[in-house]
C-alpha positions as CSV (number, residue, x, y, z in Angstrom):
1,M,122.1,163.8,51.8
2,Q,124.1,161.1,53.4
3,E,124.9,158.0,51.8
4,K,124.2,154.5,53.0
5,I,126.3,151.9,55.3
6,K,126.4,149.0,53.5
7,I,126.2,145.9,54.8
8,L,127.2,142.5,52.7
9,L,126.1,139.9,54.5
10,L,128.1,136.2,53.4
11,A,126.3,132.9,54.0
12,A,128.2,129.6,53.0
13,N,126.3,125.9,54.2
14,P,128.4,123.6,52.2
15,K,127.0,120.2,51.2
16,S,129.3,118.1,53.1
17,T,128.1,120.6,56.6
18,D,125.6,120.8,59.0
19,P,123.0,122.7,57.7
20,L,122.3,126.2,59.6
21,R,119.6,128.5,59.5
22,L,121.4,131.3,56.9
23,G,118.1,132.4,55.5
24,E,116.3,132.6,58.4
25,E,119.2,135.0,60.0
26,I,118.9,136.9,57.4
27,R,115.6,137.2,56.8
28,E,115.7,138.2,60.9
29,I,118.4,140.9,59.9
30,D,116.0,142.1,57.1
31,I,113.0,142.5,59.3
32,V,115.0,144.3,62.1
33,L,116.6,146.7,59.9
34,K,113.6,147.6,58.1
35,Q,111.9,148.3,61.7
36,A,114.4,150.7,62.8
37,N,114.1,154.2,63.5
38,H,117.3,154.6,60.7
39,R,116.3,152.1,58.6
40,D,117.2,154.5,54.9
41,R,120.5,154.6,56.4
42,F,121.4,150.9,55.6
43,E,121.7,148.6,52.6
44,L,121.8,145.0,53.1
45,I,123.4,143.0,50.5
46,P,122.9,139.4,51.0
47,K,125.0,136.6,49.2
48,F,124.5,132.6,49.4
49,A,126.5,129.8,48.9
50,V,130.1,132.0,49.0
51,R,132.7,131.3,47.2
52,V,136.0,132.5,47.8
53,G,135.6,134.8,44.8
54,D,132.6,136.3,45.7
55,L,134.0,136.8,48.5
56,R,136.5,139.2,46.7
57,D,134.4,140.4,43.8
58,A,131.6,141.2,46.4
59,M,134.1,143.3,48.4
60,L,135.3,144.9,45.2
61,S,131.8,145.8,43.8
62,Q,130.0,146.4,47.1
63,S,132.5,148.6,49.4
64,P,130.8,148.0,52.9
65,Q,131.2,149.3,56.1
66,I,130.3,145.8,57.8
67,V,131.0,142.5,56.5
68,H,129.0,140.0,58.3
69,F,129.9,135.9,57.6
70,S,127.2,133.2,58.7
71,G,128.3,129.6,58.3
72,H,130.9,127.5,59.2
73,G,134.0,127.7,61.4
74,A,137.1,125.8,62.1
75,G,139.4,127.4,64.7
76,Q,143.0,126.8,63.6
77,A,141.8,125.8,60.0
78,G,140.0,128.7,59.1
79,L,136.5,129.6,58.6
80,V,134.3,127.1,55.7
81,L,133.6,129.6,52.8
82,E,132.2,126.8,48.9
83,D,134.1,125.7,46.5
84,D,132.6,125.7,42.9
85,L,131.2,122.2,43.3
86,G,129.4,123.3,46.1
87,K,131.8,121.4,48.8
88,Q,133.9,122.7,51.5
89,A,136.4,125.8,50.7
90,F,138.7,126.7,54.0
91,V,140.1,130.0,53.9
92,T,143.3,130.1,56.4
93,T,143.1,133.1,59.3
94,E,146.6,134.4,57.7
95,A,144.7,134.8,53.8
96,L,141.5,136.2,55.8
97,A,144.1,138.9,57.9
98,R,145.6,139.6,54.5
99,F,142.4,140.5,52.1
100,F,141.0,142.2,55.0
101,Q,144.3,144.5,55.3
102,S,143.5,145.9,51.7
103,F,140.2,147.4,53.2
104,A,141.1,148.7,56.1
105,D,140.5,152.4,54.9
106,T,136.6,151.5,53.9
107,V,135.0,148.8,56.4
108,E,134.7,149.2,60.0
109,C,133.3,146.3,61.1
110,V,133.3,142.5,60.4
111,L,131.7,140.1,62.6
112,L,132.1,136.5,62.1
113,N,129.0,134.5,63.1
114,A,130.7,131.4,63.0
115,C,131.8,128.9,65.7
116,Y,135.6,128.9,66.9
117,S,135.9,132.6,64.3
118,E,137.4,134.4,67.2
119,I,141.0,133.2,66.2
120,Q,140.0,134.7,62.5
121,A,138.2,137.6,64.4
122,E,141.6,139.0,66.0
123,A,143.9,138.3,63.1
124,I,142.0,140.5,61.0
125,N,142.2,143.2,64.3
126,Q,145.2,143.9,63.2
127,H,143.9,146.1,60.3
128,I,139.7,146.0,61.2
129,N,139.1,148.5,64.0
130,C,136.2,146.3,65.5
131,V,135.9,142.3,64.9
132,I,133.2,140.4,66.5
133,G,134.5,136.7,66.5
134,M,132.7,133.3,68.9
135,N,135.0,132.6,71.3
136,Q,133.6,128.9,71.4
137,S,130.6,126.2,69.2
138,I,127.7,128.6,69.1
139,G,123.7,127.2,68.5
140,D,122.0,128.2,65.4
141,R,119.4,130.2,67.4
142,A,122.0,132.2,69.7
143,A,123.6,133.2,66.1
144,I,120.5,134.5,65.1
145,E,119.1,136.2,68.5
146,F,122.6,137.5,68.9
147,A,122.4,139.3,65.3
148,K,119.1,140.3,65.8
149,G,120.3,142.8,68.6
150,F,123.2,143.9,67.6
151,Y,121.6,145.2,64.2
152,A,118.7,146.7,65.8
153,A,120.5,148.4,68.0
154,L,122.6,149.7,64.5
155,G,119.7,150.7,62.9
156,S,118.5,152.9,65.9
157,G,121.4,154.7,65.8
158,R,123.8,153.0,68.5
159,S,127.5,152.4,68.0
160,I,129.2,149.4,67.7
161,E,130.5,148.9,71.2
162,A,126.5,149.7,72.0
163,A,125.2,147.4,69.4
164,F,127.2,144.4,71.0
165,E,126.2,145.1,74.0
166,I,122.9,144.5,73.7
167,G,123.1,141.7,71.6
168,C,124.6,139.7,74.3
169,A,122.0,141.1,76.4
170,S,119.0,139.9,73.7
171,L,120.5,136.1,74.9
172,D,120.1,136.9,77.9
173,L,116.6,138.1,77.7
174,K,115.6,135.6,75.4
175,N,117.6,132.7,78.5
176,I,120.2,131.7,76.2
177,P,123.2,130.6,78.3
178,E,126.0,131.8,75.2
179,S,125.5,135.7,75.7
180,S,129.9,134.9,76.8
181,K,130.3,133.7,73.3
182,P,130.8,136.2,71.1
183,E,133.6,138.3,71.5
184,L,134.5,142.2,70.8
185,K,138.4,142.9,69.4
186,I,139.5,146.5,69.0
187,K,142.6,147.4,67.5
188,P,144.9,148.5,69.7
189,G,145.5,152.4,69.5
190,I,141.8,153.6,68.6
191,D,140.6,155.8,71.4
192,D,137.3,155.6,72.9
193,A,135.7,158.4,71.0
194,W,136.1,156.2,68.1
195,I,134.6,153.1,69.5
196,S,132.1,155.0,71.0
197,R,131.2,156.8,68.3
198,K,127.5,156.3,66.2
199,L,127.4,154.7,62.1
200,V,124.7,156.7,62.2
201,V,124.5,161.5,62.1
202,V,121.9,162.2,63.0
203,P,121.7,165.7,62.5
204,E,120.7,169.0,64.6
205,P,117.6,170.4,63.9
206,E,117.5,173.6,62.5
207,P,116.7,176.8,65.2
208,K,113.6,178.2,64.7
209,S,113.2,181.8,64.1
210,E,111.2,184.7,66.2
211,Q,108.6,185.1,63.4
212,T,107.9,180.9,63.1
213,A,108.3,181.1,67.0
214,T,105.9,183.6,67.0
215,L,103.0,182.2,64.8
216,K,103.4,178.5,66.6
217,T,102.5,180.8,69.9
218,Q,99.1,182.1,67.5
219,N,98.5,179.0,66.5
220,Q,98.4,177.3,69.7
221,A,97.1,180.1,70.9
222,A,94.2,179.8,68.5
223,Q,93.3,176.3,69.4
224,K,92.7,176.7,72.6
225,A,90.8,179.1,72.1
226,S,88.4,176.8,69.8
227,K,88.6,173.5,72.4
228,P,85.3,172.6,74.3
229,M,85.1,173.1,78.2
230,G,85.0,169.9,78.9
231,D,88.8,169.6,77.3
232,D,90.1,171.5,79.9
233,R,89.7,168.8,82.7
234,T,92.3,166.3,80.4
235,P,94.7,165.8,82.4
236,N,98.8,166.0,81.9
237,I,100.7,163.0,80.7
238,N,104.5,162.9,82.3
239,A,106.5,161.6,79.6
240,Q,108.7,160.0,82.5
241,K,106.1,158.2,83.6
242,S,104.3,157.2,80.6
243,Q,104.2,153.3,79.6
244,G,103.9,153.6,76.2
245,F,106.6,155.2,72.6
246,I,107.0,158.5,72.9
247,N,106.2,159.3,69.2
248,N,107.4,163.3,69.4
249,A,108.7,164.7,72.6
250,S,107.4,168.2,71.4
251,A,103.3,167.0,71.9
252,P,101.0,165.2,73.6
253,V,102.8,161.6,74.4
254,T,100.9,158.7,71.9
255,Q,100.7,155.5,73.6
256,H,101.0,152.3,71.0
257,F,99.9,149.1,72.3
258,G,99.9,147.2,68.7
259,N,102.6,145.7,67.0
260,Q,104.8,147.7,69.3
261,T,106.2,145.4,71.7
262,S,107.8,145.8,75.7
263,I,111.6,144.5,75.9
264,N,110.4,141.1,77.9
265,T,108.9,139.5,74.5
266,G,111.9,140.9,72.2
267,G,110.4,142.6,70.5
268,G,110.6,147.1,70.0
269,D,113.2,149.0,70.6
270,Y,116.0,147.5,73.4
271,A,115.1,150.2,76.8
272,G,111.3,150.0,75.2
273,R,110.7,153.2,74.5
274,D,111.5,155.1,71.0
275,M,112.5,158.7,71.3
276,H,112.5,159.4,67.5
277,K,110.1,160.8,65.5
278,S,110.1,158.2,62.7
279,D,107.7,156.3,61.5
280,R,109.0,152.2,62.1
281,S,105.7,150.3,60.6
282,P,107.7,148.5,57.8
283,R,108.0,150.3,54.4
284,P,107.2,148.5,50.8
285,N,110.6,149.2,49.4
286,A,112.7,146.0,51.7
287,A,115.6,146.2,52.4
288,V,116.4,142.8,50.3
289,S,114.6,144.0,46.4
290,L,113.2,140.8,44.4
291,Q,115.4,141.6,41.8
292,T,118.7,141.0,43.9
293,V,116.8,137.0,44.6
294,V,116.8,136.9,40.9
295,D,120.2,137.9,40.8
296,E,121.2,135.2,43.7
297,V,119.2,132.4,41.6
298,T,120.8,133.3,38.0
299,Q,124.2,132.7,40.1
300,L,123.0,129.3,41.2
301,V,122.2,128.4,37.6
302,E,126.0,129.1,36.8
303,R,127.5,127.5,39.7
304,A,124.9,124.1,38.9
305,E,126.2,124.5,35.3
306,T,129.1,123.9,35.7
307,R,130.1,121.0,38.1
308,G,127.7,119.6,35.2
309,E,124.2,119.4,37.0
310,D,122.2,120.0,34.1
311,D,118.8,118.6,35.4
312,F,119.6,121.1,38.9
313,A,120.0,123.7,36.6
314,D,117.1,123.6,34.0
315,D,114.7,123.4,37.3
316,L,116.4,126.5,38.6
317,R,116.3,128.6,35.5
318,S,112.4,127.9,35.8
319,V,112.8,129.5,38.8
320,E,114.3,133.0,37.8
321,S,112.0,132.9,34.9
322,T,109.1,132.8,37.4
323,L,111.3,135.7,39.5
324,Q,111.1,137.7,36.3
325,A,108.2,137.6,35.7
326,A,107.3,139.1,39.0
327,V,110.1,141.8,38.7
328,K,108.4,143.0,35.7
329,A,105.5,142.8,37.0
330,E,106.1,144.9,40.4
331,S,107.5,147.3,37.5
332,E,104.5,147.8,35.8
333,G,102.5,148.0,39.7
334,K,100.6,144.5,38.6
335,L,100.5,143.3,42.2
336,E,98.1,140.7,41.5
337,R,99.9,138.9,39.0
338,R,103.7,139.5,41.2
339,Q,101.9,137.8,43.7
340,V,100.8,135.0,41.5
341,K,104.5,134.6,40.1
342,L,105.8,135.1,43.5
343,E,103.9,132.5,44.8
344,D,104.8,130.1,41.5
345,A,108.4,130.4,42.4
346,K,107.3,129.4,46.1
347,R,106.1,126.0,45.1
348,S,109.0,125.6,42.7
349,L,111.5,125.7,45.4
350,Q,109.9,123.6,48.0
351,G,110.2,120.8,45.8
352,L,114.3,121.3,45.2
353,V,114.6,122.4,48.6
354,K,114.5,118.4,49.8
355,A,117.2,118.4,47.7
356,H,119.4,121.0,47.7
357,P,118.8,122.5,51.7
358,N,121.0,125.3,50.7
359,L,118.0,126.4,48.7
360,Q,115.9,127.3,51.5
361,S,117.9,130.6,52.7
362,I,116.2,132.1,49.4
363,L,112.7,130.7,49.8
364,S,113.1,132.1,53.2
365,L,113.6,135.6,51.3
366,L,109.7,135.4,49.4
């Protein structure tokens, strides 16, 4: 069984900086991966209000193959994380390059979804094969749409290079004039075969035995003999001309016009057709688990205590307790109680968001 591809999502939006829609970005990435053909091959690990120490600890404990940073970039000054008080903490380009050098054997791609991050991308690319940065300031909407296209493509089994191109094309499809801002840096000396390789390896189907083929032929003959006369007039469907999504190339084409949408509306596959056999409906085991949200709230409690914000810490403890009750109800199969507790937690967070905008990223996951 193949190990899951871990995507570490790092989000930072310090108090004194312009608010960004980081929670929405992570939610959208979660959605497109859950809808992907190879959704079971990916694990999403979100970290909010990231401090320098959090970056180190998450990299060491998770060993991700893909590292995604969402937040503010400051060009030559570096990327903007948070300190223990929730204020700006700049991480220099040189420090980032040296840091990622230690993970060159495990990290395959770094995506810096922040303004003017091409400088850091070039430095990190000395050690990491594929790094994506932004050559200018990029808007929230463009950053989110690029990420959606990129991860939707990875989830469908495309290579990093192909996923990058689809991410850029997704901006054009939405009429967002920023598709030239993302830049893909490929480490010098990397051969074309590595660049075009797919992260998800789909095993070849096992060859059918002669006995299996004979049984299949017999079953088909029996089914044909049992058909009513009118069925012989059913026209054959040409897969090349079908305008639906193809579920199984060896069976009659099934068209879906429900939750599947065409390329013009931004839904479904990039090419508008699905040649894979897997069910595309979202599964209950979401990439971001409820326990992960509880852990993030626990970290926020600890930070509030460190900053001496006792009232805020108490409010967060109440949210934490409510979410823990939801986790317990989920484990016991009490879905109605779980939903009640989730709604209680949402209401509490909504009351805190005005004074603490960073909590919007937690709220968006519930």
